C-alpha positions as CSV (number, residue, x, y, z in Angstrom):
1,M,-23.6,20.6,55.5
2,S,-22.0,18.0,53.3
3,S,-20.6,18.3,49.8
4,S,-19.5,15.8,47.3
5,A,-16.8,16.2,44.7
6,P,-18.0,16.3,41.1
7,P,-17.4,13.1,39.1
8,E,-14.1,13.2,37.4
9,S,-14.4,13.9,33.7
10,T,-12.2,12.3,31.0
11,L,-11.3,13.4,27.5
12,Y,-11.7,9.8,26.1
13,Q,-14.4,7.3,26.6
14,K,-13.3,4.0,28.1
15,R,-13.4,1.3,25.5
16,E,-16.1,-1.3,25.8
17,P,-15.0,-4.6,24.2
18,I,-16.9,-5.7,21.1
19,F,-17.8,-9.3,20.5
20,P,-19.3,-9.6,17.0
21,R,-21.7,-12.5,16.4
22,R,-21.0,-15.0,13.6
23,V,-23.1,-14.3,10.5
24,K,-23.5,-16.0,7.1
25,G,-24.3,-14.3,3.9
26,S,-23.0,-13.1,0.6
27,F,-20.9,-10.2,2.1
28,R,-19.4,-12.4,4.8
29,T,-18.5,-15.0,2.2
30,M,-16.9,-12.4,-0.1
31,K,-14.9,-11.1,2.9
32,W,-13.6,-14.6,3.7
33,W,-12.5,-15.1,0.1
34,L,-10.8,-11.7,0.0
35,L,-9.1,-12.4,3.4
36,A,-7.8,-15.7,2.2
37,A,-6.6,-14.2,-1.1
38,M,-4.8,-11.2,0.4
39,L,-3.2,-13.1,3.2
40,G,-2.1,-15.8,0.8
41,V,-0.5,-13.2,-1.5
42,Y,1.2,-11.5,1.5
43,Y,2.7,-14.7,3.0
44,I,3.5,-16.6,-0.2
45,T,4.9,-13.9,-2.5
46,P,8.5,-13.7,-0.9
47,W,8.9,-17.4,-1.7
48,I,8.1,-17.2,-5.4
49,R,11.4,-17.8,-7.3
50,W,12.6,-16.0,-10.4
51,D,15.9,-16.6,-12.2
52,R,17.9,-13.4,-12.1
53,G,21.3,-14.9,-12.9
54,P,24.3,-15.7,-10.6
55,E,24.7,-12.2,-9.2
56,M,21.2,-11.6,-7.8
57,P,18.8,-13.5,-5.5
58,D,16.3,-15.6,-7.4
59,Q,13.3,-13.9,-5.8
60,A,10.3,-12.7,-7.8
61,V,9.5,-9.7,-5.6
62,L,12.4,-8.1,-3.8
63,L,13.1,-4.7,-2.2
64,D,16.9,-4.8,-2.4
65,L,17.8,-1.9,-0.1
66,A,21.5,-2.7,-0.3
67,S,21.6,-2.2,-4.0
68,R,18.7,0.3,-3.9
69,R,16.6,-1.5,-6.4
70,F,13.1,-3.0,-6.6
71,F,12.4,-6.3,-8.4
72,F,9.0,-7.4,-9.5
73,F,9.2,-10.5,-11.6
74,M,10.7,-9.3,-14.9
75,I,10.6,-5.6,-13.9
76,E,13.6,-4.0,-12.3
77,I,13.4,-0.4,-10.9
78,W,16.6,1.5,-10.1
79,P,16.9,4.5,-7.8
80,H,17.0,7.0,-10.7
81,E,13.7,5.6,-11.8
82,F,11.8,6.6,-8.7
83,Y,9.2,8.2,-10.9
84,F,7.7,4.7,-11.3
85,V,7.2,4.4,-7.5
86,A,5.8,7.9,-7.4
87,G,3.4,7.1,-10.2
88,L,2.2,3.9,-8.4
89,L,1.6,5.9,-5.2
90,I,-0.4,8.5,-7.2
91,M,-2.4,5.7,-8.8
92,A,-3.1,4.2,-5.3
93,G,-4.3,7.6,-4.1
94,I,-6.6,8.2,-7.1
95,G,-7.8,4.6,-6.8
96,L,-8.9,5.3,-3.2
97,F,-10.7,8.4,-4.4
98,L,-12.4,6.4,-7.2
99,F,-13.6,3.6,-5.1
100,T,-14.7,5.9,-2.2
101,S,-16.7,8.2,-4.5
102,A,-18.4,5.1,-6.1
103,L,-18.9,2.7,-3.1
104,G,-18.0,4.6,0.0
105,R,-15.5,3.1,2.4
106,V,-15.2,-0.1,0.5
107,W,-11.4,-0.2,1.1
108,C,-11.9,0.0,4.9
109,G,-14.5,-2.8,4.9
110,Y,-12.8,-5.3,2.7
111,A,-9.1,-4.7,2.0
112,C,-7.6,-2.6,4.7
113,P,-4.9,-4.6,6.6
114,Q,-6.4,-3.6,9.9
115,T,-9.7,-5.0,8.8
116,V,-8.2,-8.2,7.4
117,W,-6.1,-9.0,10.4
118,T,-8.9,-8.1,12.9
119,D,-11.2,-10.5,11.0
120,L,-8.6,-13.2,11.4
121,F,-8.1,-12.5,15.1
122,I,-11.9,-12.6,15.7
123,L,-12.0,-15.9,13.9
124,V,-9.4,-17.3,16.2
125,E,-11.2,-15.9,19.2
126,R,-14.5,-17.5,18.1
127,W,-12.9,-20.9,17.5
128,I,-11.4,-20.9,21.0
129,E,-14.0,-19.1,23.1
130,G,-17.2,-19.7,21.2
131,D,-19.7,-17.3,19.6
132,R,-20.8,-14.0,20.9
133,N,-22.7,-15.0,24.0
134,A,-20.0,-17.3,25.2
135,R,-17.3,-14.7,24.7
136,V,-19.4,-12.0,26.6
137,R,-19.9,-14.5,29.4
138,L,-16.2,-15.4,29.5
139,H,-15.2,-11.7,29.5
140,H,-17.4,-10.9,32.6
141,Q,-16.4,-14.1,34.3
142,K,-13.9,-14.0,37.2
143,W,-10.4,-15.4,36.5
144,N,-10.4,-19.1,36.8
145,A,-8.8,-22.1,35.1
146,E,-11.1,-22.0,32.1
147,K,-10.6,-18.3,31.5
148,V,-6.8,-18.6,31.9
149,R,-6.7,-21.6,29.5
150,K,-8.8,-20.0,26.8
151,Y,-7.3,-16.5,27.0
152,G,-3.8,-18.0,27.1
153,L,-4.4,-20.2,24.1
154,K,-5.9,-17.3,22.2
155,W,-3.1,-14.9,22.9
156,V,-0.5,-17.6,21.9
157,V,-2.2,-18.0,18.5
158,W,-2.4,-14.3,18.1
159,L,1.3,-14.0,18.8
160,L,2.1,-16.7,16.3
161,I,0.0,-14.8,13.6
162,G,1.9,-11.6,14.5
163,L,5.2,-13.5,14.3
164,A,4.2,-14.8,10.8
165,T,3.2,-11.3,9.8
166,G,6.5,-9.7,10.9
167,G,8.5,-12.6,9.4
168,A,6.8,-12.4,6.1
169,W,7.5,-8.6,5.9
170,V,11.3,-8.9,6.3
171,F,11.4,-11.6,3.7
172,Y,10.5,-9.0,1.1
173,F,13.9,-7.2,1.7
174,T,16.4,-10.0,1.1
175,D,16.5,-13.6,-0.2
176,A,13.8,-15.3,1.8
177,P,15.3,-18.9,2.2
178,T,18.7,-17.4,3.1
179,L,17.2,-15.1,5.7
180,L,15.0,-17.8,7.2
181,Q,18.1,-20.0,7.7
182,N,20.0,-17.1,9.3
183,L,17.0,-16.3,11.6
184,L,16.9,-19.8,12.8
185,N,20.7,-19.9,13.3
186,F,20.5,-16.5,15.1
187,S,23.0,-15.1,12.6
188,A,20.6,-12.6,10.9
189,P,21.2,-8.8,11.2
190,P,19.8,-7.3,14.4
191,V,17.5,-5.1,12.4
192,A,15.7,-8.2,11.1
193,Y,14.9,-9.4,14.7
194,L,13.9,-5.9,15.8
195,T,11.5,-5.5,12.8
196,I,9.9,-8.9,13.4
197,L,9.5,-8.0,17.1
198,F,8.0,-4.6,16.3
199,L,5.5,-6.0,13.7
200,T,4.6,-9.0,15.9
201,L,3.6,-6.7,18.8
202,T,1.8,-4.2,16.7
203,T,-0.2,-6.9,14.9
204,F,-1.0,-8.5,18.3
205,L,-2.1,-5.3,19.8
206,F,-3.9,-3.7,16.8
207,G,-5.7,-6.9,15.8
208,G,-6.4,-8.3,19.2
209,F,-7.0,-5.4,21.5
210,F,-7.3,-2.0,19.8
211,R,-9.3,-3.1,16.8
212,E,-12.0,-0.5,16.0
213,Q,-10.1,2.2,17.9
214,I,-7.4,2.2,15.2
215,C,-10.1,3.0,12.6
216,I,-11.8,5.6,14.7
217,Y,-8.9,7.4,16.4
218,A,-5.7,6.6,14.6
219,C,-6.6,6.4,10.9
220,P,-7.1,9.6,9.1
221,W,-9.1,8.1,6.2
222,P,-12.6,8.3,7.9
223,R,-12.1,12.1,8.0
224,I,-10.8,12.3,4.4
225,Q,-13.4,10.0,2.8
226,A,-16.3,12.4,3.6
227,A,-14.9,14.8,1.0
228,M,-14.8,12.0,-1.5
229,M,-18.5,11.1,-1.2
230,D,-21.5,12.8,-2.5
231,E,-25.3,12.2,-2.7
232,A,-24.7,9.7,-5.5
233,T,-22.2,7.5,-3.6
234,L,-23.4,4.0,-2.7
235,T,-23.0,3.3,1.0
236,I,-24.8,1.2,3.6
237,G,-27.9,2.6,5.1
238,Y,-31.1,1.7,7.0
239,R,-34.4,2.2,5.1
240,D,-36.2,3.8,8.1
241,W,-39.3,4.5,6.0
242,R,-39.7,0.7,5.8
243,G,-38.5,-0.3,9.2
244,E,-40.2,2.3,11.5
245,P,-41.9,2.2,13.8
246,R,-39.8,-0.8,15.0
247,G,-41.0,-3.3,17.5
248,K,-41.1,-7.0,18.4
249,H,-44.8,-7.2,18.6
250,R,-46.3,-8.7,15.4
251,K,-49.8,-9.7,16.4
252,G,-53.0,-7.8,17.2
253,D,-54.9,-5.0,15.5
254,D,-52.0,-2.7,15.3
255,A,-49.6,-5.2,13.7
256,D,-50.1,-3.6,10.2
257,Q,-49.0,-0.3,11.7
258,M,-45.6,-1.6,12.6
259,G,-42.5,-1.3,10.4
260,D,-40.4,-4.3,9.1
261,C,-37.7,-3.9,11.8
262,I,-38.4,-6.2,14.7
263,D,-35.6,-4.6,16.8
264,C,-33.8,-7.9,17.1
265,M,-30.4,-6.2,17.3
266,A,-28.9,-8.6,14.8
267,C,-27.3,-5.8,12.8
268,V,-25.7,-4.4,16.0
269,N,-24.5,-7.8,17.3
270,V,-22.6,-8.6,14.1
271,C,-21.0,-5.2,13.6
272,P,-17.2,-5.3,14.2
273,M,-17.3,-1.6,15.1
274,G,-20.2,-2.0,17.6
275,I,-22.4,0.7,16.0
276,D,-26.1,0.7,15.2
277,I,-26.5,1.4,11.5
278,R,-30.1,2.4,12.2
279,D,-28.8,5.6,13.8
280,G,-27.6,6.7,10.3
281,Q,-24.2,7.1,8.8
282,Q,-21.4,7.3,11.3
283,L,-17.7,7.9,11.2
284,A,-17.1,4.4,12.7
285,C,-18.9,2.5,9.9
286,I,-16.5,0.8,7.6
287,T,-19.3,-0.5,5.2
288,C,-18.3,-4.1,5.6
289,G,-21.8,-5.3,4.8
290,L,-22.2,-7.8,7.7
291,C,-25.2,-5.9,9.0
292,I,-26.9,-6.5,5.6
293,D,-26.3,-10.2,5.9
294,A,-27.7,-10.3,9.4
295,C,-30.8,-8.3,8.5
296,N,-31.5,-10.2,5.3
297,D,-31.4,-13.4,7.3
298,V,-33.9,-12.1,9.8
299,M,-36.2,-10.7,7.0
300,D,-36.1,-14.2,5.3
301,R,-37.2,-15.8,8.5
302,I,-40.1,-13.4,9.2
303,G,-41.2,-13.3,5.6
304,K,-40.4,-9.7,4.8
305,P,-38.6,-8.3,1.8
306,R,-34.8,-8.2,1.9
307,D,-32.6,-5.1,2.0
308,L,-34.1,-3.3,4.9
309,I,-30.4,-2.5,5.4
310,G,-28.5,-2.3,2.2
311,Y,-26.4,-0.3,-0.2
312,L,-28.1,2.9,-1.3
313,A,-27.4,6.5,-2.2
314,L,-28.8,9.6,-0.7
315,S,-30.1,10.6,-4.1
316,D,-32.3,7.5,-4.2
317,E,-33.8,8.1,-0.7
318,V,-36.5,10.5,-1.9
319,A,-37.6,8.2,-4.7
320,E,-37.7,5.1,-2.4
321,R,-39.7,7.0,0.3
322,Q,-42.3,7.8,-2.2
323,G,-42.5,4.2,-3.5
324,G,-40.4,4.9,-6.6
325,T,-37.6,2.8,-8.1
326,P,-34.0,3.9,-7.5
327,I,-31.7,4.3,-10.5
328,S,-29.4,1.4,-11.5
329,V,-26.4,0.6,-9.4
330,W,-24.2,0.9,-12.4
331,K,-25.4,4.4,-13.1
332,H,-24.2,5.3,-9.6
333,I,-20.8,3.7,-10.2
334,F,-20.3,5.0,-13.8
335,R,-21.1,8.7,-13.5
336,P,-19.1,11.8,-14.6
337,R,-17.1,12.1,-11.3
338,T,-16.0,8.5,-11.2
339,M,-15.3,8.5,-14.9
340,V,-12.9,11.4,-14.5
341,Y,-11.1,9.5,-11.7
342,T,-11.0,6.4,-14.0
343,V,-9.5,8.4,-16.9
344,I,-6.9,10.0,-14.7
345,W,-6.0,6.7,-13.1
346,G,-5.9,4.8,-16.4
347,G,-3.9,7.6,-18.1
348,I,-1.2,7.4,-15.4
349,G,-1.1,3.6,-15.6
350,I,-0.7,3.7,-19.4
351,G,2.0,6.3,-19.1
352,L,3.9,4.2,-16.6
353,I,3.6,1.1,-18.8
354,A,4.8,3.0,-21.9
355,A,7.7,4.4,-19.9
356,L,8.6,0.9,-18.7
357,F,8.8,-0.5,-22.2
358,L,10.4,2.5,-23.8
359,R,13.3,2.8,-21.3
360,T,16.8,1.6,-22.1
361,D,18.8,-0.8,-20.0
362,I,21.8,1.6,-19.9
363,D,22.1,5.0,-18.3
364,M,24.8,7.6,-17.8
365,S,25.2,10.7,-15.7
366,I,28.1,13.2,-15.5
367,S,29.2,15.3,-12.5
368,P,32.0,17.9,-13.2
369,I,34.7,18.1,-10.5
370,R,34.4,21.7,-9.1
371,N,37.6,21.8,-7.0
372,P,39.6,22.8,-9.0
373,T,37.3,23.8,-11.9
374,Y,40.2,23.3,-14.3
375,V,43.9,22.6,-14.4
376,V,46.5,24.2,-16.7
377,M,49.0,21.6,-17.9
378,S,52.8,22.3,-18.4
379,D,52.2,22.7,-22.2
380,G,49.4,25.3,-21.7
381,A,46.6,22.8,-22.3
382,V,43.5,23.0,-20.0
383,R,42.1,19.9,-18.4
384,N,38.7,19.3,-16.7
385,A,37.8,16.3,-14.6
386,Y,34.4,14.6,-14.4
387,D,32.9,11.6,-12.6
388,I,30.8,9.5,-15.0
389,R,28.3,7.0,-13.6
390,L,27.4,4.2,-16.0
391,R,24.5,1.9,-15.2
392,N,24.2,-1.5,-16.8
393,M,20.7,-2.7,-16.1
394,H,21.3,-5.9,-18.1
395,G,21.9,-9.4,-16.9
396,A,25.3,-9.7,-18.7
397,P,28.4,-7.5,-18.4
398,R,28.7,-4.7,-21.0
399,Q,31.7,-2.9,-22.4
400,F,31.2,0.9,-23.1
401,F,33.4,2.9,-25.5
402,L,33.6,6.6,-24.3
403,S,33.9,9.4,-26.8
404,V,33.4,13.2,-27.0
405,S,31.6,15.1,-29.7
406,D,30.8,18.7,-30.7
407,N,34.4,19.8,-30.1
408,P,37.0,17.8,-32.1
409,S,39.9,19.6,-30.4
410,V,38.8,18.2,-27.0
411,R,40.5,14.9,-26.1
412,L,39.0,12.4,-23.6
413,T,41.1,10.1,-21.4
414,V,40.0,7.5,-18.7
415,E,41.8,7.6,-15.4
416,G,44.0,4.6,-14.7
417,Q,43.9,3.2,-18.3
418,S,45.2,4.0,-21.7
419,G,42.1,3.1,-23.7
420,L,38.6,4.4,-23.8
421,L,36.8,1.1,-23.0
422,V,35.0,0.7,-19.6
423,T,33.4,-2.6,-18.5
424,V,30.3,-2.5,-16.2
425,N,29.2,-5.8,-14.5
426,P,25.6,-6.9,-14.9
427,D,23.0,-5.1,-12.8
428,E,25.6,-2.7,-11.4
429,Q,26.6,0.9,-11.5
430,L,30.2,2.0,-12.1
431,S,31.7,5.4,-11.2
432,Q,34.6,6.3,-13.4
433,R,36.9,9.4,-13.4
434,V,37.5,10.8,-16.9
435,Y,39.4,13.9,-18.1
436,L,38.7,16.3,-21.0
437,T,41.8,18.2,-22.3
438,A,41.8,21.1,-24.7
439,P,45.1,22.2,-26.3
440,S,46.4,25.7,-25.6
441,G,45.0,28.4,-27.9
442,T,41.9,26.5,-28.9
443,P,38.4,28.0,-28.2
444,P,37.6,25.5,-25.4
445,A,40.8,26.3,-23.6
446,T,40.5,30.0,-23.9
447,G,36.7,30.3,-23.6
448,N,34.7,30.6,-20.4
449,Q,32.3,27.7,-20.6
450,T,32.0,25.5,-23.7
451,P,29.2,22.9,-24.1
452,V,30.4,19.3,-24.8
453,R,28.7,16.0,-25.2
454,I,30.1,12.7,-24.0
455,W,28.9,9.4,-25.6
456,A,28.9,5.9,-24.2
457,S,28.5,3.2,-26.9
458,V,28.0,-0.5,-26.1
459,T,30.6,-2.4,-28.0
460,G,29.1,-5.1,-30.3
461,D,25.6,-3.4,-30.1
462,T,23.8,-0.4,-31.4
463,D,22.8,0.9,-27.9
464,R,24.4,4.2,-27.1
465,I,23.7,7.0,-24.7
466,N,25.0,10.6,-24.2
467,S,25.0,13.3,-21.6
468,D,25.8,17.0,-21.9
469,T,28.2,18.9,-19.7
470,I,30.4,22.1,-19.7
471,F,34.1,22.5,-20.3
472,N,35.6,25.3,-18.3
473,G,38.4,27.1,-20.1
474,R,41.0,29.7,-19.0
475,A,39.2,32.8,-20.2
476,Q,41.5,35.5,-21.6
């Protein structure tokens, strides 16, 4: 009696490489234009110059980690203004909700970096190895001189694209021309080389080998987007009431009983995710629209109406099945749910713009010294120490005159100097130790905690700013 071991089971299905066929159409053309625009912005932006004076790099967009500031053309964001960054992140999240509720996974299909770089890598693959059939044949072919030459050339080009991707990223964090020179001279900081190496390898692997697996297994958005969609969301679907029963046979007595779909597999062969949209909506579908282009091309050739595969909403399916007319695309986009998202998104944007233009270019904060809380002088006076941080967010040096109000008996002095003038260099923050002294017997000196207000006035200007603090006295 013989027995055989059961086949080994695995948790994960082995990846089958996908070789999308080249397709032409309106969606493919739009994706090419978007790809060129987004990659152009990404690679060119660090090289745009913007005059910021002699103290700062002349770079339009700069994430200055050393000074903890973000520059975007004429806009400068300081660390204490992180609410601008938080507001932009909230707008990005609401924007994703808005576009997903209106048009499904439009972000994934057209603007996601994984999609953009994968499209670019597939384009390189097609240039070197040929279209789909040639690439499939080369994949199954045994290793020989042709396969080594084509694969080797393809991988070299992919690595160069990855190198350009990582290189462009580090240029956003320091002056790009200076960093490029240091990189070529091998004098750049090690973190720059490590970052470029990491992004080169991840771009090479994600765009060249992992591709659709990143979208299916690594990215959380396919799971989240289901909650953002409803029956009125426009997404890509197959009109099975038109296409079924499908079949290649178009002659004979039963030809009029056949659907419009001729089962040519064009929609499957162009799909970068390798799915069949005729099976219904799937988690892997990124709604890139390439299956629409492929199907429309086939429908044109066989003389059938277009949009057998197209954008449609579930709420229109019943009407279309019964031969009715679906509602306008614009009514799907501009409906109460999307309008609420738009109002919230726009409100946050308007608030950020208002805050940007209403903010002042000076700022001050005060930190009392807690150890000791106060010091009793030889004449009985009580002294408190404070650290004042003055920020000059202006392109020229500014001189601040410090004063104290609300308590005339309290005297202010600046450590290390006899006057009350403090100079802060352009685009810098200065930490200055100051002292408040209350004579013996006055309420601030004998009280427990007395509120005081310290002012910083820009000399020769009307700008002034204040900050409140507490004077700790020697309670009787």
